[in-house]
C-alpha positions as CSV (number, residue, x, y, z in Angstrom):
1,M,252.3,-39.5,88.4
2,S,250.8,-43.0,88.8
3,T,248.1,-43.8,91.4
4,R,247.4,-47.3,92.3
5,E,244.3,-48.5,94.1
6,L,245.0,-50.5,97.3
7,S,243.2,-53.9,97.4
8,D,240.8,-54.5,100.2
9,E,243.4,-56.7,102.0
10,E,246.1,-54.0,101.7
11,D,243.8,-51.3,103.0
12,L,243.0,-53.2,106.3
13,V,245.1,-53.0,109.4
14,H,244.4,-54.1,113.0
15,C,243.4,-51.8,115.8
16,Y,246.3,-51.6,118.2
17,E,244.0,-51.8,121.2
18,C,241.5,-54.6,120.5
19,G,242.9,-56.2,117.3
20,A,239.8,-55.7,115.1
21,E,240.3,-55.2,111.4
22,I,239.8,-51.6,110.4
23,R,240.7,-49.4,107.4
24,R,244.2,-48.0,107.3
25,S,242.7,-44.5,107.1
26,A,240.4,-44.9,110.1
27,E,241.1,-42.5,113.0
28,I,238.9,-44.4,115.5
29,C,238.3,-48.1,115.8
30,N,234.6,-49.0,115.2
31,E,234.8,-51.9,117.7
32,C,236.4,-50.3,120.8
33,G,236.3,-46.6,120.0
34,V,240.1,-46.1,120.6
35,R,241.7,-43.4,118.5
36,Q,244.3,-44.9,116.2
37,Q,247.7,-43.5,115.4
38,S,248.0,-40.9,112.6
39,A,246.9,-42.0,109.1
40,P,249.8,-42.3,106.6
41,Q,250.8,-39.1,104.8
42,P,249.8,-38.8,101.1
43,T,252.7,-39.8,98.8
44,V,254.1,-38.8,95.4
45,G,253.7,-42.3,93.9
46,G,250.6,-43.2,95.7
47,G,252.2,-46.1,97.5
48,V,252.8,-46.4,101.2
49,D,256.6,-46.5,101.0
50,D,257.0,-43.6,98.5
51,T,258.4,-40.2,99.3
52,P,255.9,-38.0,101.2
53,V,254.4,-35.1,99.3
54,E,255.5,-32.6,102.0
55,E,257.9,-33.1,104.9
56,V,256.4,-32.9,108.4
57,E,257.3,-29.7,110.1
58,T,259.2,-29.9,113.4
59,D,257.2,-26.9,114.7
60,Q,253.7,-28.3,115.3
61,G,252.2,-25.0,116.4
62,T,249.2,-25.8,118.7
63,E,247.7,-28.6,116.7
64,Y,249.0,-31.2,119.2
65,L,246.7,-29.7,121.8
66,E,243.7,-31.2,119.9
67,E,244.7,-34.7,121.0
68,Y,242.6,-34.1,124.1
69,S,239.1,-32.5,124.2
70,V,238.6,-29.0,125.6
71,L,236.8,-30.4,128.5
72,Q,239.7,-32.7,129.4
73,W,242.1,-29.7,129.2
74,I,239.8,-27.6,131.4
75,V,239.3,-30.3,134.0
76,G,243.0,-31.1,134.0
77,I,244.0,-27.5,134.6
78,L,241.3,-27.0,137.3
79,T,242.6,-30.2,139.0
80,G,246.1,-28.8,138.8
81,I,245.1,-25.4,140.3
82,G,242.8,-27.0,143.0
83,T,245.6,-29.3,144.2
84,F,248.5,-26.9,143.8
85,P,251.5,-27.5,143.7
86,I,251.5,-31.3,143.3
87,G,248.4,-31.2,141.1
88,L,250.2,-29.3,138.4
89,I,251.6,-32.7,137.3
90,V,248.2,-33.4,135.7
91,P,248.1,-30.6,133.1
92,A,251.9,-31.1,132.6
93,Y,251.3,-34.8,131.9
94,L,248.5,-34.0,129.3
95,F,250.9,-31.4,127.7
96,Y,253.7,-34.0,127.6
97,K,251.5,-36.7,126.1
98,A,250.0,-34.3,123.5
99,S,253.3,-32.7,122.5
100,N,255.0,-36.0,121.8
101,G,252.0,-37.4,119.9
102,T,251.2,-40.3,122.4
103,G,248.0,-38.7,123.6
104,R,246.1,-40.2,120.7
105,E,247.1,-43.7,121.8
106,Q,245.2,-43.3,125.1
107,S,241.6,-44.3,125.4
108,G,239.1,-41.9,127.0
109,L,239.1,-44.1,130.1
110,E,242.9,-43.8,130.4
111,S,242.8,-40.0,129.9
112,W,240.0,-39.4,132.4
113,T,241.7,-41.7,134.9
114,A,244.9,-39.7,134.7
115,I,243.0,-36.4,135.0
116,L,240.7,-37.2,137.8
117,F,243.0,-39.5,139.9
118,G,246.0,-37.3,139.6
119,I,249.4,-38.8,140.3
120,I,247.9,-42.2,141.2
121,G,246.0,-42.2,137.9
122,I,249.0,-41.2,135.9
123,V,251.1,-43.9,137.4
124,A,248.4,-46.6,136.9
125,V,247.8,-45.6,133.3
126,E,251.5,-45.5,132.4
127,I,252.2,-48.9,134.1
128,G,249.1,-50.8,133.3
129,G,247.2,-48.9,130.6
130,R,243.5,-49.5,130.2
131,T,243.4,-52.5,132.5
132,A,245.0,-50.5,135.4
133,A,242.5,-47.7,134.7
134,K,239.6,-50.1,135.1
135,V,241.1,-51.5,138.3
136,L,241.5,-48.0,139.7
137,W,237.9,-47.1,138.9
138,G,236.7,-50.4,140.4
139,L,238.6,-49.6,143.6
140,F,237.1,-46.2,143.7
141,V,233.5,-47.6,143.3
142,V,234.2,-50.1,146.2
143,I,235.6,-47.4,148.5
144,V,232.6,-45.0,147.7
145,A,230.1,-47.8,148.2
146,A,231.8,-48.8,151.5
147,G,231.7,-45.1,152.7
148,V,228.0,-44.9,151.8
149,F,227.3,-48.1,153.6
150,V,229.2,-46.9,156.8
151,F,227.6,-43.5,156.9
152,V,224.1,-44.2,155.7
153,G,223.7,-47.8,156.8
154,A,225.0,-47.3,160.4
């Protein structure tokens, strides 16, 4: 079985969020902190296009649940219970994103926006991604500041 070393140029890829050059095996971008898609599987010949050592199982068990932190799952479930029945969309959304493997593509800002803003946050993140999440948090800060001004300043 031959193993070949990847040159520095072949070992670098671009972060799909910010475009910075990172190692192919990096799980998280050093520049923006966004989790990258899964690293390539080890191969028989050592090359990227060779046959994988073992085929990926269709039954993932519960490993996909690790795409979100325990805190995110707890807050998501509590949000769902606290805003029952509509709020159950939040943990269902987390489960959906984690089970199809797209939860890792979300930044922490996007995940927490979906969890804490519920349906509005989910729609914003799915339509506009990180930018929409920033806009939604900006609007939230403006509304809270206006409320404080009205109640305290009046």
